C-alpha positions, 0 to 999 in steps of 0.5 A: 687546540688538537686536532680531534678529528674532525673540522667545520662538521667535516668526519674524518681527514676523508672529509678535508677540504680539498687542497686544504691543509691538516695538521695534528700530532706532530703530523701535516696532511696535504690532499689534493683533487684526485688520488693521483695527486695526492701527497702525504707528510708523516714527518716521520724519520725517513725508514732504511726502504728510504735511505735504501732509494735515496741511496740508488738515487745518489749513485743514479745521478753520480753515475750519469754525470760520469757519463756527462764529463766522460763524453765531454771529455771525449768532445775536447780531444776530438774537437779540431783546432781551429787556429795554429801558432801564426805569425799573422793575427788577426785583429777584431776591433769591438767598439770601434768609436774612433777610427782603425788606421794603418798607422794604428795598429802598427804604432802598438804592434811594433813595439812587440815585433818588425810588422811587415804588413796589415789589412783594413776589412769592414766586411764585419763590423772592423777587422784586420790582418796584422802579418809580423817577420816571426812567430816568437813576435806574434805570439808576444804582441798577442798576450800584450794587446788581447782584451786592451783597449786601445783609446779609453773605454773602447777599441777593445782587441780580440786577437785570433792568430789567424790561417793565411800565412802571407798577406797580399797588398797591392796598395798603400793606403791609410785606411785598408792596407800597408805594404811596410817591406815595399817601404823599405825596399822604396827608402833603400833603392832611394839611398842606393840610386842616390850614393850611385848618381853621388859617386858618378858626379866629376870630384871638385878642385 
C-alpha cells in the first residue's frame, strides 16, 4: 500500500518512531534519535555538488597514498643494510625435532663448497655458523639450502649472511664446534711424519 503520510496514528514524517524506516514514493527515510544522528537517503541521483565533493575526496586519497608510498620508499632507501654478503652463514634451525650436529651440517653444506669451520650454539633455539672457503661457496649454499628441511617436515633451515669474518674453534666436538682446517693439517702432519720415518729406515738388502 503506498505511503500516505501517516502511520499508526502518527502524523507525517515527524511522527515516525525513532529508529524506524518509512518507504514511499521511491524514497527511503531513516530517522535516529537526536538531530545530529539523522540520515536521509532520498534515492535521488547525486547532483553536481555531490560529484564535486566525491572528486575532491578521491583526489585527496590519491595524494595521501602517494605521500605514503614516497615515505615508505625513503625508509627503504635509508634503511641500513643489516648484513652484507659474507663467506660465513648463519643457520637458524626451525622445529629441530632431531639433534643437529656438526656432522649433519657438514654433510648438507659440503656439496656446495669447502667447509672450514662450524660452530653450533643453542642460546636462542638452535643456531649455527658455517664458514666456507669462499663467498661464492657460501652464496651457493644459501641459495640452495635456505627454506629446505634437513629431515622431512622438520629441521627447516633459515639462512642469512653472518657478520663475523672468521669463526674461532677452541675444541673439536661433534655437538658444538669443529675446525676442519685443523683436522686437515693434523692429517697432513701425520702423513709427513710417516713418510720421513720411512725414508730414514735403512734399506733392506
